[in-house]
Every structure is written in structure tokens, then in C-alpha cells.
C-alpha positions in Angstrom: -37.7 -58.7 71.3 -37.4 -60.6 74.5 -39.2 -60.0 77.8 -38.4 -61.9 80.9 -40.3 -62.0 84.2 -38.4 -62.9 87.4 -39.9 -63.1 90.9 -38.6 -61.7 94.1 -37.9 -63.9 97.0 -38.4 -63.8 100.8 -36.1 -65.9 102.9 -37.4 -67.4 106.1 -34.6 -69.3 107.7 -30.9 -69.9 107.3 -29.9 -66.5 105.9 -26.2 -65.9 106.4 -25.4 -69.6 106.0 -25.4 -69.1 102.2 -22.1 -67.1 102.5 -19.2 -69.1 101.1 -17.0 -68.3 104.0 -19.5 -70.2 106.2 -20.9 -73.0 104.1 -17.5 -74.1 102.7 -16.6 -75.1 106.2 -19.9 -75.9 108.0 -22.5 -76.4 105.2 -25.6 -74.2 105.1 -29.2 -74.2 104.2 -32.1 -71.8 103.7 -35.9 -72.0 103.4 -37.3 -69.4 101.1 -40.1 -68.8 98.6 -40.7 -66.6 95.6 -43.9 -64.6 95.5 -46.0 -62.7 92.9 -44.0 -59.5 92.7 -41.6 -59.4 89.7 -39.0 -57.5 87.7 -39.3 -57.4 84.0 -36.3 -57.1 81.6 -36.9 -56.2 77.9 -34.0 -56.6 75.5 -33.9 -56.1 71.7 -31.2 -55.3 69.2 -30.9 -51.6 68.6 -31.6 -50.4 65.0 -28.5 -48.9 63.4 -30.0 -45.4 63.1 -28.6 -43.7 66.2 -25.4 -42.1 67.2 -25.1 -44.5 70.1 -24.8 -48.3 70.2 -26.5 -49.2 73.4 -29.5 -47.7 75.2 -30.2 -48.7 78.8 -33.2 -47.7 80.9 -33.4 -48.6 84.6 -33.4 -46.0 87.4 -31.2 -44.0 85.1 -31.0 -43.8 81.3 -27.7 -44.5 79.5 -26.7 -43.9 75.9 -23.3 -45.5 75.3 -20.9 -46.7 72.6 -18.7 -49.0 74.5 -18.7 -51.3 77.5 -16.4 -49.0 79.5 -19.0 -46.2 79.3 -21.7 -48.3 81.0 -22.3 -47.1 84.6 -24.4 -50.0 85.8 -21.9 -52.7 87.0 -24.1 -55.8 86.4 -25.2 -54.7 82.9 -21.7 -53.8 81.9 -20.1 -57.0 83.2 -22.9 -59.2 81.8 -22.7 -57.6 78.3 -18.9 -58.0 78.3 -19.0 -61.6 79.5 -21.8 -62.7 77.1 -20.6 -60.6 74.1 -23.7 -58.5 73.8 -23.6 -55.5 71.4 -26.0 -52.9 70.0 -28.9 -53.5 72.4 -31.8 -51.7 74.0 -32.4 -52.9 77.6 -35.3 -51.8 79.8 -35.8 -52.7 83.5 -39.1 -52.4 85.3 -40.1 -53.6 88.7 -43.2 -54.1 90.9 -41.2 -53.2 94.0 -38.3 -50.8 94.8 -34.7 -51.9 94.7 -32.5 -52.3 97.8 -35.3 -53.5 100.0 -34.2 -57.0 101.1 -36.1 -59.0 98.5 -33.2 -60.0 96.3 -34.1 -57.5 93.6 -30.6 -57.1 92.2 -30.2 -60.9 91.9 -33.7 -61.2 90.3 -32.6 -58.6 87.8 -29.3 -60.4 87.1 -31.2 -63.7 86.5 -33.8 -62.1 84.2 -31.2 -60.1 82.2 -29.0 -63.2 81.6 -32.0 -65.2 80.5 -33.0 -62.4 78.1 -29.4 -62.2 76.7 -29.3 -66.0 76.1 -32.7 -65.8 74.3 -31.7 -62.9 72.2 -28.7 -65.0 71.0 -31.0 -67.9 70.2 -29.8 -70.0 73.1 -31.6 -71.8 75.9 -30.3 -71.9 79.5 -31.9 -74.0 82.2 -32.6 -72.7 85.7 -29.4 -74.0 87.2 -27.4 -72.4 84.4 -29.1 -69.1 85.0 -28.6 -69.3 88.7 -24.9 -70.2 88.3 -24.3 -67.4 85.8 -26.0 -64.8 88.0 -23.9 -65.9 91.0 -20.7 -65.6 88.9 -21.8 -62.2 87.6 -22.6 -60.7 91.0 -19.9 -62.4 93.2 -17.0 -62.7 90.8 -17.3 -60.2 87.9 -18.9 -57.4 90.0 -17.1 -58.4 93.2 -20.2 -57.7 95.3 -20.3 -59.2 98.8 -23.2 -61.5 99.7 -24.5 -65.0 99.6 -25.8 -67.2 96.8 -29.4 -68.0 97.8 -31.1 -65.0 96.0 -29.9 -66.0 92.5 -31.0 -69.6 93.0 -34.4 -68.7 94.4 -35.2 -66.2 91.6 -34.2 -68.7 89.0 -35.9 -71.9 90.3 -39.0 -70.3 92.0 -41.3 -71.9 94.6 -41.1 -72.7 98.3 -37.8 -74.6 98.7 -35.1 -75.8 100.9 -31.7 -74.9 99.4 -28.6 -76.6 100.8 -25.1 -75.4 100.3 -21.7 -77.1 100.7 -18.2 -76.7 99.3 -19.4 -79.1 96.5 -22.3 -76.9 95.3 -26.0 -76.6 96.1 -29.2 -78.6 95.9 -32.7 -77.3 95.5 -35.5 -79.3 97.1 -39.2 -78.2 97.1 -40.9 -78.2 100.5 -43.5 -80.9 100.2 -46.6 -79.4 101.8 -50.3 -79.8 101.3 -52.1 -77.1 99.3 -54.3 -76.2 102.2 -51.3 -75.9 104.6 -49.3 -73.8 102.1 -52.3 -71.5 101.6 -52.7 -71.1 105.4 -49.0 -70.2 105.7 -49.4 -67.6 102.9 -52.5 -66.2 104.5 -50.8 -65.9 107.9 -47.9 -63.9 106.5 -48.0 -60.1 106.4 -45.5 -57.9 104.5 -44.8 -54.2 105.4 -42.5 -51.7 103.7 -40.4 -49.8 106.3 -39.6 -47.0 103.8 -35.8 -47.5 104.3 -33.4 -49.1 101.9 -29.7 -49.7 101.7 -27.3 -51.7 99.4 -27.3 -55.2 100.8 -23.7 -55.7 99.7 -22.6 -52.8 102.0 -24.3 -54.6 105.0 -23.0 -58.0 103.9 -19.4 -56.7 104.1 -19.9 -56.0 107.7 -21.7 -59.3 108.2 -18.9 -61.3 106.6 -16.3 -59.6 108.7 -18.1 -60.5 111.9 -18.9 -64.1 110.8 -15.9 -65.8 112.3 -16.9 -64.3 115.7 -20.6 -65.4 115.2 -20.1 -69.0 114.1 -22.2 -70.3 117.1 -25.1 -68.1 116.1 -24.9 -69.1 112.4 -24.8 -72.8 113.3 -27.9 -72.3 115.4 -29.6 -70.5 112.5 -28.6 -73.4 110.3 -30.2 -75.9 112.8 -33.5 -73.9 112.7 -33.9 -74.8 109.0 -34.5 -78.4 110.0 -37.0 -77.4 112.7 -38.9 -75.1 110.4 -39.1 -77.7 107.6 -40.6 -80.2 110.1 -43.2 -77.6 111.1 -44.2 -77.1 107.5 -44.2 -80.7 106.4 -45.6 -82.5 109.5 -49.3 -82.0 109.5 -49.4 -82.8 113.3 -47.2 -79.7 114.0 -48.9 -76.5 114.9 -48.2 -74.1 112.0 -48.1 -71.2 114.4 -44.7 -72.6 115.6 -43.3 -71.3 112.2 -44.0 -67.8 113.5 -42.4 -68.4 116.8 -39.3 -69.7 115.0 -39.2 -66.6 112.8 -39.0 -64.5 116.0 -36.2 -66.6 117.3 -34.1 -66.6 114.1 -34.6 -62.8 113.8 -33.2 -62.3 117.3 -30.2 -64.5 116.4 -29.7 -62.5 113.1 -29.7 -59.2 114.9 -26.8 -60.3 117.0 -24.6 -61.0 114.0 -24.0 -57.4 112.9 -24.9 -54.0 114.2 -26.0 -52.9 110.7 -28.8 -55.5 110.4 -31.4 -53.5 112.4 -32.1 -50.0 113.4 -34.0 -48.4 116.3 -37.0 -47.5 114.1 -37.2 -51.1 112.7 -37.0 -52.5 116.3 -39.8 -50.2 117.3 -42.0 -51.3 114.4 -41.3 -54.9 115.2 -42.3 -54.5 118.8 -45.5 -52.8 117.8 -46.5 -55.7 115.6 -45.6 -58.3 118.3 -47.7 -56.5 120.9 -50.6 -56.4 118.5 -50.6 -60.1 118.0 -47.8 -61.2 115.6 -46.2 -64.4 116.7 -42.9 -63.6 115.0 -41.3 -61.9 112.0 -38.1 -60.7 110.5 -36.5 -58.0 108.4 -36.0 -59.5 104.9 -32.6 -59.5 103.3 -29.3 -58.4 104.6 -30.8 -55.8 106.9 -30.7 -52.1 107.4 -34.2 -51.5 106.0 -36.7 -52.6 103.4 -39.5 -55.0 104.2 -40.7 -56.5 107.5 -42.4 -59.9 107.3 -44.7 -61.1 110.1 -46.5 -64.3 110.9 -49.9 -63.2 112.2 -52.9 -65.4 113.0 -56.0 -64.3 111.0 -57.8 -62.9 114.0 -54.9 -60.6 114.9 -54.2 -59.2 111.5 -56.5 -56.2 111.7 -54.8 -55.2 115.0 -51.3 -55.5 113.4 -52.4 -53.4 110.4 -53.6 -50.8 112.9 -50.4 -50.9 114.8 -48.3 -50.4 111.6 -50.7 -48.0 109.9 -47.9 -45.7 109.0 -46.2 -48.5 107.0 -47.3 -49.7 103.6 -49.0 -53.1 103.7 -48.2 -55.3 100.7 -50.5 -58.3 100.0 -48.8 -61.1 98.1 -49.2 -64.7 97.0 -46.6 -67.4 96.7 -45.5 -68.3 93.1 -43.9 -71.5 91.8 -42.5 -70.7 88.3 -39.3 -68.8 88.9 -37.9 -66.8 86.0 -39.5 -67.2 82.6 -39.7 -65.7 79.2 -43.1 -64.1 78.8 -42.5 -62.7 75.3 -40.3 -63.9 72.5 -40.4 -62.4 69.1 -37.7 -63.3 66.6 -36.0 -60.3 64.9 -35.3 -62.3 61.7 
């Protein structure tokens, strides 16, 4: 039996520049971190006592005898691609899916890692990220970028750069005290809405050629945000103000990114003392992230009292196997 644990991510800057249609021509970069909310994938071989060959449990339960019967696209394509047979797979999560935290990509990374381990093979973090990107973007034909798979696999607070030649992952070098202050000044709220990010990404990709100027500016903000984080002489609060600026840019890329209700919640938080924030993920709903100085956090909680507040801590490990038991 194999159990993998894979973190979710929050992307701060550069979202949209990780789409191949943009970075192949212009380059791209994001700053993101993983945090202590995870998905868990358990995989084992199914004993030969049942009248089905594969048992899958996620938001649905499937009992199937062939690849073609599997309804979940990522599981079906991953099993076919990796030659997996006669398994029982269970998916569990700390947070709901379709909420802008890269949950589908975290699942893909954790599932692939579990499949490799069940076959007695080791795959490093880059291999897991590459395989998850191939699974979601090529085999499943889902629209979207490539930052989520990389973040979930590598873990930590990183700058990820993209080009036609590939990607590089570079940890943000920041003192422990400054990183802790950043973490403590970030507040996460669940809006209660969720949509498939690939549906929104289709609209985003269609409008990208008309929004190159905005995406180039979002790309340039990655350098500015990295300097704020790494230069101890910079006021960390500028990170929050840059979040507000990049969110306004992102809202202009596609009409599906925000909604009237989300805009209303955002304005409430800003009036209560948040310096900036953004909707995480492709848009349309999910989690709102705000940068709020400590002395203003009670007021922001009060302003958003109808939304669920979710405390979190940064994590640095990325995906990992937390249980390995040989079946031999």
C-alpha cells in the first residue's frame, strides 16, 4: 500500500504567463508557495476476489473492469499511460476541489507518484511535475498553465521561470523572520463558489493575444515582488500593494475571472484594512487571499464574517510518500 501527500499551492504573481501560448514567445515567471493543506492518494493492488478489477473512490465511487469504463479522465489516462491494472485508489483532501488552489494538479502529481511507487520505481520531483503536465495538458487535453504541477511537486516558496526551452525552479531566498511575517500577514477566505479552472482558462487563452500588454506587465511584477521579499530594506507591505495591482490587471484579461459578489467581498476587505489581495487560481470563485497588517486583521475578519476564514502555514516539502508497505 502506498499513501502520498501532496500540498496545494497559492500563486502570488505571474499567473497567466505560465500558459505555453505566452511563454513560448515572451517567457514567463510566477512566484508561488505551497502550504499546509494537502490531498492524499492511497493506492494498492486489488485482491482477486471481486467481480471488478479496479475500485476508485473520490467524489464518486467507480467499480470497473477496463480503462474505457473509468469516468475520471485523469485517473483513466494515467492508468493507461503507466500500465496500471487491478488497483484500489482512494482520494482524500483537506480542501474542496475547483477552488483555485491547483487541487487537480496536486492530485495528478500525488497519483503519479503513488503509481511509480506501487511499481517499485522512484521518480524525482521534476519527473513527477513533467508527467503531471503531460497527463493534464496532453493526455486529458485540459486548458491551463504548467505552474500548478511544478509547485505541487517541488513545494516551497519559489520563483518558477518558463521559456520555450523548459522551466527552472528557484527558491526565494528570504530570512526565516521575514518569511514568517509574510505568512502571518496573509489571510485566506473561502468564497463558497467553485468552477472548473480549465473552463475559465479556455476563455483566458482566447483573449491572451489581445492582452499581451497586461500579461507582460504581470510578468514584470514578478521581479518587483521578488525584490520586495528578498531585500530586507524594502517595506514588506509593498507586497500587499503589488497584489492589489496584479489582481486589477488579471481582472482585465477575461470577464470570467471575477464576479460581482467576489468584487464586493474584495472591496469590503480593502476598506477594512487589507493592503491588497487576489482571487487564487484561474478565477470565477474559490479562495480570496489578502495581505493584511496584523493590527487590521480583526477588522477584515469582521468585514468578511460570512466567509470561511482558513488559517494556514507555508510548507517546503512538496509531494512525498508518507506510507510505503510492500505487498510482497
